[in-house]
C-alpha positions in Angstrom: 26.3 14.9 26.3 29.2 15.6 23.8 28.5 15.6 20.3 30.8 14.7 17.8 32.0 17.5 14.8 30.6 15.1 12.3 26.8 14.9 14.3 27.1 18.7 14.4 28.6 20.2 11.3 27.3 20.5 7.8 29.2 20.4 4.5 31.3 23.3 3.4 29.0 25.6 1.1 25.6 24.2 1.8 22.8 25.6 2.8 22.2 24.8 6.6 20.5 27.0 9.6 23.2 26.8 12.5 20.5 27.8 15.0 19.1 25.3 17.7 15.8 24.0 17.2 13.6 25.2 19.0 14.6 29.1 20.5 13.2 32.5 19.4 13.1 30.6 15.7 10.5 29.1 17.4 9.1 31.9 19.0 9.6 34.0 15.7 8.0 30.8 13.3 4.6 31.3 15.3 4.4 34.7 15.2 4.5 35.2 11.7 1.6 32.2 11.4 0.0 34.6 13.5 0.6 37.5 11.2 -0.6 35.3 7.8 -3.8 34.0 10.1 -4.6 37.2 12.2 -5.9 34.7 14.8 -6.5 37.3 17.4 -5.6 37.2 21.1 -8.2 34.5 21.7 -6.0 31.7 20.3 -3.6 32.2 23.8 -6.7 31.2 25.4 -6.8 27.8 23.4 -3.2 27.4 23.3 -2.8 27.6 26.8 -5.2 24.4 26.9 -3.5 22.3 24.2 -2.7 19.3 25.4 -3.8 19.2 28.5 -6.6 17.5 30.5 -10.1 19.2 30.1 -8.5 21.0 27.1 -8.4 20.5 23.2 -6.2 17.8 22.1 -3.5 19.5 19.0 -4.5 18.7 15.4 -0.8 18.1 14.6 1.0 15.0 16.0 0.1 12.2 17.8 2.8 12.6 20.9 2.0 11.8 23.9 -0.6 14.3 26.2 1.3 13.8 29.9 -0.5 13.4 33.0 1.6 17.0 34.6 1.8 19.0 31.7 4.3 21.7 31.0 2.7 24.8 31.4 3.1 25.5 27.5 1.9 21.9 26.5 2.7 22.7 22.6 5.5 22.9 19.8 6.1 25.1 17.3 4.0 23.0 14.9 1.0 22.6 17.1 0.5 26.2 17.5 1.1 27.0 13.7 -1.5 24.4 13.4 -3.9 25.5 15.7 -3.4 29.6 14.5 -4.2 28.1 11.2 -7.2 26.5 12.3 -8.3 29.6 13.9 -7.3 32.4 11.4 -9.7 35.2 11.5 -10.1 35.0 7.5 -13.2 33.7 5.8 -14.0 31.6 2.6 -17.6 33.3 2.5 -19.9 32.2 -0.7 -18.7 35.8 -2.1 -15.6 34.3 -2.9 -16.3 31.6 -5.3 -18.6 34.3 -6.8 -15.4 36.2 -8.0 -13.5 33.1 -8.8 -14.0 30.2 -10.8 -12.4 26.7 -10.5 -10.4 27.1 -13.5 -9.1 30.1 -12.1 -8.3 28.9 -8.9 -6.5 25.8 -10.0 -4.0 28.2 -11.2 -3.6 29.5 -7.6 -0.7 27.7 -5.2 -1.2 25.8 -2.0 -0.3 28.7 0.1 -2.7 30.9 -1.8 -5.6 28.8 -1.5 -5.3 28.1 1.8 -4.7 31.5 3.2 -8.3 32.5 2.1 -9.6 31.0 5.8 -12.3 29.3 6.7 -15.1 27.6 4.4 -18.4 28.9 6.2 -21.4 27.9 4.7 -22.2 24.4 2.4 -21.5 24.6 -1.2 -22.0 23.0 -4.3 -20.5 22.7 -7.5 -22.2 24.2 -10.8 -20.7 23.0 -13.6 -22.2 26.0 -15.9 -20.6 28.3 -14.2 -16.8 26.8 -13.0 -18.3 28.0 -9.4 -18.8 26.5 -6.1 -22.2 28.0 -5.2 -24.6 28.2 -1.5 -26.8 25.3 -1.5 -28.5 24.5 2.4 -27.6 21.6 4.3 -31.0 20.1 3.8 -30.6 20.0 0.1 -27.1 18.8 0.3 -27.8 15.8 1.9 -30.9 15.0 -0.2 -28.3 15.1 -3.0 -25.6 13.5 -1.8 -27.7 10.6 -0.7 -30.1 9.8 -3.9 -26.2 9.9 -5.8 -25.0 7.6 -3.6 -28.2 5.1 -3.6 -27.8 5.2 -7.1 -24.0 3.9 -7.0 -23.1 0.2 -7.0 -21.4 0.5 -3.1 -18.2 -1.0 -4.4 -17.8 2.0 -7.1 -17.3 4.4 -4.3 -14.4 5.3 -1.5 -15.0 6.7 1.5 -11.4 8.0 2.8 -10.8 10.0 6.0 -7.6 12.0 7.3 -6.2 11.8 10.4 -8.7 14.7 11.6 -11.4 13.4 12.9 -11.9 12.0 16.5 -12.8 8.4 17.2 -16.3 8.6 17.3 -17.1 10.4 13.7 -14.5 7.7 12.4 -16.1 4.8 14.3 -19.7 6.0 12.4 -17.9 6.8 9.4 -16.7 2.9 9.0 -19.8 1.8 9.8 -21.7 3.8 7.5 -19.2 2.7 4.9 -20.5 -0.9 5.8 -23.9 -0.4 6.6 -23.7 1.4 2.3 -22.2 -2.3 1.4 -18.0 -1.8 0.9 -14.6 -1.7 2.8 -13.1 1.0 0.7 -11.6 2.9 3.8 -8.3 4.5 2.6 -7.2 6.5 5.2 -3.6 8.9 5.5 -2.1 6.1 7.5 -1.8 4.2 3.5 0.6 7.3 2.5 2.6 7.1 5.1 2.7 5.1 8.3 0.7 1.7 6.8 4.2 0.0 6.1 3.9 0.4 10.4 0.6 -1.5 10.3 1.5 -4.3 8.2 5.5 -4.9 9.4 5.1 -4.3 13.1 2.5 -6.6 12.9 4.2 -9.2 11.2 7.1 -9.5 13.1 6.1 -8.5 16.8 2.6 -8.8 16.3 0.8 -5.3 16.8 0.5 -3.0 14.2 1.6 0.3 16.4 4.7 0.8 18.3 5.0 -0.7 21.6 6.6 1.9 24.0 4.9 4.2 26.2 6.0 7.3 27.4 7.8 5.7 30.7 10.2 4.2 28.9 11.9 7.2 27.4 12.8 7.9 31.1 14.7 4.4 31.6 16.5 4.2 27.8 20.7 4.9 27.4 19.9 4.7 24.0 18.1 5.4 20.8 18.5 4.6 17.4 16.2 7.2 15.5 16.0 6.7 11.8 14.6 8.4 9.1 12.0 11.0 11.0 12.4 15.0 11.5 11.2 15.7 14.7 12.4 19.5 14.4 9.5 19.8 11.6 7.2 17.3 12.2 7.1 16.6 16.0 9.4 18.7 17.8 7.1 17.9 21.5 9.5 15.1 21.2 12.4 17.1 21.9 12.3 17.5 25.0 12.5 14.0 26.3 15.2 13.8 23.8 16.7 16.4 25.6 15.9 14.8 29.1 17.2 10.9 28.2 20.3 13.4 26.8 20.8 14.7 29.8 20.8 12.1 32.0 23.7 10.2 30.0 21.7 8.8 27.4 22.9 8.7 23.8 21.4 9.0 20.3 22.7 7.7 16.9 20.2 9.3 14.1 20.3 7.7 10.5 19.0 10.0 8.1 20.3 11.3 4.7 20.0 14.8 5.6 21.5 16.4 8.8 18.2 17.6 10.3 18.6 20.1 13.2 16.2 18.4 15.2 18.6 16.0 15.8 21.4 18.2 16.5 20.5 21.6 18.4 17.7 22.1 21.0 17.1 25.0 23.2 14.4 24.8 25.0 11.6 27.7 24.9 10.2 26.6 27.9 13.5 26.9 29.9 14.5 30.6 30.2 18.0 29.3 31.0 18.2 28.4 27.5 16.4 31.0 26.0 18.9 33.8 27.0 22.5 33.1 28.4 22.3 28.9 28.4 23.6 26.6 25.8 21.4 24.9 23.9 20.9 20.7 24.3 23.3 18.7 21.7 21.5 15.4 21.3 22.3 12.9 18.6 26.4 11.9 19.4 26.4 10.6 16.0 24.6 11.3 12.7 24.7 8.2 10.0 24.1 9.9 6.7 22.3 6.8 5.1 21.6 6.7 1.2 18.2 6.9 0.3 17.0 3.5 0.6 20.1 2.2 2.8 18.7 1.4 6.0 18.4 -2.2 5.6 22.3 -2.5 4.7 23.0 0.4 7.7 20.9 -1.2 9.9 22.7 -4.9 9.4 25.8 -3.6 9.5 25.2 -2.0 12.8 24.0 -6.0 13.7 27.1 -7.7 12.3 28.7 -5.2 14.4 27.2 -6.4 17.8 27.6 -10.6 16.4 31.3 -9.6 16.4 31.8 -7.7 19.8 30.0 -10.7 20.8 32.0 -13.8 19.4 35.1 -11.5 20.5 33.8 -11.4 24.5 32.5 -15.2 24.4 36.1 -15.7 22.6 37.7 -14.2 26.3 35.3 -16.4 28.7 32.8 -13.4 29.3 29.0 -13.7 28.7 28.9 -12.0 25.5 26.6 -8.6 24.5 23.4 -10.6 23.2 20.2 -11.7 25.2 20.4 -15.3 24.4 17.6 -16.0 27.1 15.6 -13.9 25.4 16.5 -15.0 22.0 15.7 -18.3 23.2 12.3 -18.1 25.1 10.8 -15.0 22.4 12.3 -15.0 19.2 11.7 -17.2 15.9 14.3 -17.1 13.2 17.3 -15.9 14.6 19.8 -18.9 13.5 18.4 -18.2 9.3 19.5 -14.5 9.9 22.4 -14.5 11.6 23.7 -16.9 9.0 22.9 -14.6 6.3 24.8 -11.2 8.6 28.0 -13.3 8.8 27.7 -14.2 5.0 27.0 -10.7 4.3 30.5 -8.9 3.2 31.5 -5.0 4.5 32.2 -4.4 1.2 28.3 -4.8 0.4 27.3 -3.1 3.4 28.7 -0.5 2.6 28.2 0.1 -1.0 24.2 -0.1 -0.5 24.1 1.9 2.9 26.5 4.6 1.3 28.1 4.6 5.1 31.8 3.0 5.6 32.5 0.3 8.2 33.8 2.6 10.7 30.4 4.5 11.2 28.5 1.6 11.5 30.6 -0.2 13.7 30.8 3.2 16.2 27.2 2.8 16.3 27.0 -0.6 17.0 29.2 0.1 19.7 26.8 2.4 21.0 24.3 -0.1 21.2 26.2 -3.1 22.5 27.1 -1.1 25.4 23.7 0.1 26.7 21.5 -1.4 28.4 17.9 -0.1 27.3 17.7 1.1 23.5 14.6 2.8 21.8 14.1 2.3 18.4 12.6 5.8 17.1 11.1 5.5 13.4 9.7 7.6 10.8 8.4 7.9 6.8 12.5 7.8 5.7 12.6 3.8 6.9 9.0 3.4 5.3 8.4 5.0 2.2 10.2 2.5 0.3 9.2 -0.3 -2.3 10.5 -2.6 0.9 9.8 -0.6 3.9 8.5 -3.8 5.6 12.1 -5.1 5.4 13.6 -2.2 6.3 11.0 -1.6 9.7 12.0 -5.9 10.2 16.2 -4.6 10.0 15.6 -2.3 12.8 13.6 -5.2 15.0 16.0 -7.6 14.0 18.5 -5.1 16.2 16.2 -4.6 18.9 15.4 -8.0 19.6 18.9 -9.2 19.6 19.7 -7.7 22.9 16.5 -7.8 24.2 15.3 -4.6 23.9 11.6 -5.1 22.8 9.1 -5.3 26.0 10.5 -4.2 28.6 11.6 -1.0 30.0 13.2 1.6 28.8 13.0 -0.2 25.3 11.1 -1.1 22.4 10.1 -0.7 18.4 8.3 3.2 18.4 7.2 4.8 15.3 6.7 8.5 15.7 3.2 9.5 14.0 2.5 12.8 12.1 -1.1 13.0 12.3 -3.2 13.6 15.5 -5.3 10.7 15.5 -4.6 8.4 12.1 -3.6 5.7 14.9 -7.3 5.9 16.7 -9.2 5.7 13.5 -7.4 2.3 12.7 -8.1 1.2 15.9 -12.0 1.7 15.8 -12.6 0.8 12.4 -11.2 2.4 9.3 -9.3 -0.2 7.6 -10.1 -1.3 4.3 -9.4 -5.0 5.5 -12.5 -7.1 6.2 -10.8 -9.3 8.7 -9.6 -6.6 10.8 -13.3 -5.2 11.4 -15.0 -5.7 14.2 -17.5 -7.4 12.5 -19.1 -9.8 15.0 -20.1 -7.1 16.9 -21.5 -5.0 14.0 -24.0 -7.6 14.0 -24.9 -7.4 17.4 -25.3 -4.0 18.0 -26.5 -3.0 14.5 -28.2 -6.1 12.9 -26.8 -6.3 9.6 -24.5 -8.6 7.6 -21.3 -6.7 7.5 -19.8 -7.1 3.8 -16.8 -9.0 3.7 -15.0 -8.0 0.5 -11.7 -6.9 0.3 -12.0 -2.6 0.2 -8.9 -1.2 -1.5 -6.1 0.7 0.0 -5.4 4.5 -1.5 -3.1 3.0 -4.0 -5.6 0.6 -5.2 -8.3 3.4 -5.3 -6.2 5.8 -7.3 -5.9 2.6 -10.0 -9.4 2.1 -9.8 -9.8 5.8 -10.7 -7.4 5.8 -13.2 -9.3 2.5 -15.2 -12.5 4.7 -14.5 -13.9 1.8 -12.6 -13.9 4.6 -9.1 -17.3 6.1 -9.6 -17.6 8.3 -6.2 -15.3 10.3 -3.4 -16.7 10.9 0.4 -13.4 12.8 2.2 -13.7 13.2 5.8 -10.7 16.1 5.9 -7.6 16.5 4.2 -6.5 17.2 0.6 -6.2 13.5 -0.6 -5.7 14.2 -4.4 -2.6 16.9 -3.9 -1.0 14.1 -1.5 -0.6 11.2 -3.6 1.8 10.1 -6.4 1.4 10.5 -10.2 -0.3 14.0 -9.7 -0.9 14.8 -13.0 -2.2 11.5 -13.8 -4.2 11.5 -11.1 -5.8 15.0 -11.2 -7.0 14.1 -14.9 -8.8 11.2 -13.5 -10.3 12.7 -10.4 -12.7 14.8 -12.1 -14.4 12.5 -14.4 -16.2 11.2 -11.0 -20.1 10.8 -10.3 -19.8 12.3 -6.8 -17.1 14.2 -5.3 -17.9 15.1 -1.7 -15.3 16.9 0.6 -15.7 17.8 4.6 -13.3 20.1 5.3 -12.2 23.8 6.9 -10.3 25.4 4.0 -10.1 25.4 0.6 -7.3 23.0 -1.1 -6.1 21.4 -3.9 -8.4 18.6 -4.2 -11.7 20.6 -3.9 -10.6 21.8 -7.2 -11.2 19.0 -9.3 -14.8 18.2 -8.6 -16.7 15.6 -10.1 -20.4 15.8 -12.3 -21.8 16.6 -8.8 -19.9 18.1 -6.2 -20.3 19.2 -2.6 -18.1 21.2 0.0 -19.3 21.0 3.3 -17.6 22.8 6.4 -17.0 21.7 9.7 -16.1 22.4 12.6 -12.0 22.4 14.2 -11.2 20.7 17.5 -10.4 24.0 19.0 -14.5 25.1 18.2 -17.3 24.7 20.4 -19.5 21.5 19.6 -22.7 22.1 20.9 -25.3 19.5 19.9 -29.0 18.5 21.6 -27.7 17.3 24.6 -25.2 20.1 25.2 -21.3 20.7 24.8 -19.8 17.8 23.4 -16.3 16.7 23.4 -14.2 13.8 21.1 -11.7 11.6 21.5 -8.3 10.9 19.9 -5.7 8.4 20.3 -1.8 9.1 20.4 1.4 7.4 18.8 1.8 4.9 22.3 -2.0 4.1 22.6 -3.6 6.0 24.9 -6.8 8.2 24.7 -7.8 11.2 25.9 -10.6 13.3 25.3 -10.7 16.8 23.7 -13.2 19.3 24.1 -13.0 22.5 22.1 -14.4 26.0 23.2 -13.6 28.6 20.8 -16.9 30.2 18.7 -17.6 28.4 15.6 -16.2 30.3 12.4 -19.8 30.6 11.1 -23.0 29.8 12.5 -23.3 27.6 9.7 -20.6 25.0 10.6 -21.2 20.9 11.7 -19.2 18.9 12.9 -17.6 16.0 11.2 -20.3 13.5 13.1 -23.0 15.3 13.0 -22.5 15.8 8.4 -21.1 11.7 9.0 -24.4 10.5 10.4 -26.6 13.1 8.1 -25.2 11.8 4.9 -25.8 8.0 6.2 -29.2 8.6 7.4 -30.1 10.2 3.9 -28.4 7.3 2.3 -29.7 4.1 4.1 -32.7 2.9 4.9 -34.2 3.6 8.2 -33.3 0.7 11.1 -34.4 0.4 15.1 -30.4 -0.8 15.4 -28.9 2.7 13.4 -29.7 6.0 15.7 -27.8 8.7 13.8 -30.4 11.3 15.1 -29.6 9.9 18.2 -25.8 9.8 17.7 -25.0 13.0 16.3 -27.5 14.7 20.0 -25.1 12.7 22.2 -21.5 11.6 21.4 -21.3 9.9 24.8 -23.8 7.4 22.8 -20.8 6.8 20.0 -18.9 6.4 23.6 -20.8 3.8 24.5 -20.7 1.9 21.1 -17.3 1.7 21.2 -16.7 0.5 24.8 -19.2 -2.5 23.9 -16.9 -3.0 20.5 -13.9 -3.7 22.2 -14.7 -3.8 25.5 -10.9 -5.1 26.6 -9.6 -1.8 25.7 -12.0 0.8 25.8 -14.0 -0.4 29.0 -15.4 2.8 31.3 -14.1 5.0 27.8 -16.3 7.7 29.0 -14.6 8.3 32.5 -11.0 7.4 31.7 -10.6 9.4 28.8 -10.8 12.7 31.0 -8.0 11.8 33.7 -5.1 13.3 33.3 -3.0 11.4 30.8 -5.8 10.0 29.5 -6.0 6.3 29.4 -3.7 3.0 27.9 -5.6 0.6 26.1 -2.5 -1.8 26.1 -0.8 -3.4 23.6 0.8 -7.1 24.0 4.1 -6.4 22.6 5.0 -4.2 25.3 4.1 -7.5 27.4 6.1 -9.1 25.5 3.3 -11.4 24.2 3.7 -11.7 20.4 0.8 -12.2 18.3 2.5 -13.9 15.6 2.1 -16.4 13.5 4.9 -18.5 14.9 3.8 -16.7 18.1 7.3 -15.4 18.9 8.7 -12.1 17.7 10.4 -12.4 13.8 14.0 -12.0 13.0 13.6 -10.9 9.3 16.1 -12.7 6.7 16.6 -9.8 4.0 15.8 -10.5 0.2 17.0 -7.5 -0.6 19.6 -5.1 1.3 18.2 -1.8 -1.4 15.1 -0.4 0.4 14.3 1.2 -2.7 14.7 -1.2 -5.4 16.4 0.5 -7.6 19.5 -0.2 -9.5 22.4 2.8 -9.5 22.2 3.3 -13.2 24.9 6.4 -14.3 23.2 9.7 -14.0 20.1 8.6 -12.0 19.5 9.9 -8.6 17.0 9.0 -5.5 14.9 12.1 -4.6 13.6 12.4 -0.9 10.4 14.3 -0.8 10.7 16.7 2.3 8.4 18.9 4.5 9.3 22.5 5.4 9.5 24.1 8.9 6.3 26.0 7.5 3.8 23.1 6.2 2.2 20.3 7.9 1.0 17.8 5.7 -0.4 19.8 2.2 -0.7 22.9 4.3 1.7 25.8 3.7 2.0 28.3 6.2 4.5 30.0 4.2 7.9 30.3 2.5 10.4 29.7 5.8 12.3 26.5 5.9 14.0 27.9 8.6 15.9 24.4 10.0 17.5 24.2 6.9 18.4 27.9 6.0 16.4 28.2 3.0 13.8 31.0 2.5 11.5 32.3 -0.2 10.7 29.5 -2.4 10.2 25.7 -2.9 10.4 25.1 -6.3 14.0 23.6 -5.1 16.4 20.6 -5.5 18.8 20.1 -3.0 22.0 18.6 -4.4 25.5 17.9 -2.8 28.2 20.1 -4.0 29.9 17.2 -5.6 27.1 15.9 -7.1 26.6 19.5 -8.9 29.9 19.4 -10.2 30.2 16.4 -11.6 26.2 16.8 -13.2 27.9 20.0 -15.2 25.4 22.2 -12.9 25.6 25.4 -11.1 24.0 26.4 -8.0 20.4 28.8 -8.7 20.3 27.1 -12.2 16.9 26.3 -13.1 16.4 22.3 -13.5 13.6 20.0 -14.5 13.0 16.9 -12.6 11.9 13.7 -14.9 10.9 10.3 -13.5 13.5 8.0 -14.6 10.9 4.7 -14.8 10.1 3.2 -18.2 6.7 2.8 -18.1 5.1 4.4 -20.6 4.7 7.7 -18.4 6.4 10.8 -18.8 6.1 12.4 -15.2 8.4 16.2 -15.3 8.4 18.8 -13.0 10.5 22.0 -14.3 11.7 25.1 -12.7 13.1 23.5 -10.0 16.4 25.8 -8.8 19.7 23.8 -7.7 20.6 24.2 -4.2 23.8 23.2 -2.6 23.3 20.9 0.2 24.7 18.4 2.6 23.5 14.8 1.5 24.6 11.5 0.2 26.0 11.0 -3.4 23.3 10.3 -5.5 20.8 11.6 -3.5 18.4 14.5 -4.1 15.7 16.5 -2.6 12.4 18.7 -2.7 9.5 19.2 -1.3 6.3 17.6 -0.8 3.7 17.9 -2.7 5.2 20.1 -5.4 6.9 17.0 -6.1 4.5 14.3 -6.1 4.2 14.5 -9.7 7.5 12.7 -9.7 5.9 9.8 -8.0 5.4 6.5 -9.8 1.8 4.8 -8.4 3.5 1.7 -9.4 6.5 2.1 -6.7 4.9 1.2 -3.5 5.9 -0.7 -0.4 5.4 -4.5 -1.9 3.4 -5.3 1.5 1.9 -2.4 2.8 1.2 0.0 -0.7 2.7 2.7 0.9 3.8 4.7 -1.5 7.6 5.2 -2.3 8.6 8.7 -2.0 11.5 8.6 -0.2 13.9 7.5 -2.8 12.0 8.2 -6.8 13.8 7.5 -9.1 14.5 10.9 -11.4 17.2 12.3 -13.7 18.0 15.8 -14.1 17.9 17.8 -17.2 19.6 21.2 -17.7 
């Protein structure tokens, strides 16, 4: 499929790599990470079995694991994550004898992680300001005693998306046995808007596609997601779709290489003499927060095409039978669209009418369309309405719940969706409370728990007394880092289940423990023999995962074993709560999951190891709408600006980004190859026009200040002005360095997801 110049060419004078995603650049990126991590030749065996039946499921993104895998069923991001996990570097107790916490707090994220794997359980000693070695038994006894001395509702149990379904199920159970629903997880920071927004409009909190749909679509609307950096394995089905005639229309403020050009590393032809595959046929550079207006504009043109067709006696392009049988709210939404003029849509989207009509024409002629989106769509004050705008467009022509069509978020963490499936939620109405009563003999707490934003608010108010973290680097990943970091160490207890040292560990509470755990690629031996865990992908498929590498230290425990040991040390003994038996044999935990959700997890033990795993089902995929009306809902927007910001002089909209050398807060190196940026993360990307109008110059160091009158000063200094192809009024910089500029008060109004894709800032020279 030929790609238009507007989809490929960067603006003159701006940073932008011109090489395809994949190709030799990916090989070089993986090689450089190996040189830093020094994982050794054994990592090749782990990569050979990655995402394959009987092997390890990748700890990076949540893309599907196919029943007929390629020889190398991993991408650059997955390879880097695996190499990083299997590093030969060790962060042993001797390291902490040499460095105080105050000293380590001055190190960068990259420097901290480069020290390698934690090897022993550690306790913080406030007198020496150091972590010191302790025993597992002493740690569990002390943590249990501390938790028993606190009001359970003053504690928070957080989970990243790393832990398997088994540990996640028991972690949520432990929290409720202890007495609270304070179970935020990494979904709160990224895709909670999906859980709330999609649930509201199509009745399911997850995407409604399967991999089979990608074999039959003939158009894809790709909104606010960067596959080249965040989920490169999606590039293979995109390439295959384009090569059979599918058109991709990308909506994103940045022209990301991952949707422009791809050279398949698995293709000798493309790695040598062949040309890379051009992907997006059109690239719509919306203003940050302009997605509601842009998608509404596309829909407006589709309605116009339909009206013209019907005026000439033809059937039109809307799926009227679907709209009548399956949709609610169409008439009200249509009246809103017809009453909204093009000038308003252009102003709010930052995109011309001609561009939106071009996208509308592609959509109107396609027989089956998938809408893919990422956090560029969701991380706004009105992110749920932005999801609604995309679903509105898909519903118009029946592109929901049929072959080759649907709405599909791309999740950036390997099991964050699965954790929610097995009970990790702050909402008691979503917990399996009836099964808890039956299986474990207790009355679950029914008080609403707090999500991540609410946890941070409680922390700032001094109400949250303890934090238990099952993986992750939460303090560094959240908004308002300056305010949060000051409050974090005032907690009575902080416990971190971790593989490497990170920023959050350097904010110890009055009592603090670092508990080192296995990574997914390492062998997990328990009393019943070698264990495996299970994970869920973005398409609601469940897979078994087994690690085979020798653990980094004989002192390491699995996440499940650590959760069970803390629970046993905290809770009174109960015959139905078998923490030791569950640790010995994870099959017993999977049996509990199957009993808790028999309709989704029947015969889990056998099915999860089948090639391609098993599908737990999705009502919306079958056009069963579990919404308030019993139908798919059209959303009539209350605003066209998802960012919820006025456009005042001197105010810019800041987007936080991840580099090509990064996974969440983990920084592998200082190369952002796909954007043509090297050696520095303290950057602010701006269009040449905005640089000139602001009286700035390329390379100048400036300060960004949050432009919000809420009584708090937020600023990040020393950012180098870098020309980049961006819409007017948009600037960009790296996560997590610029998190300090994101106000905690700015989040999606329904889900609480932080609004980090349009932070209001001003520039001080």
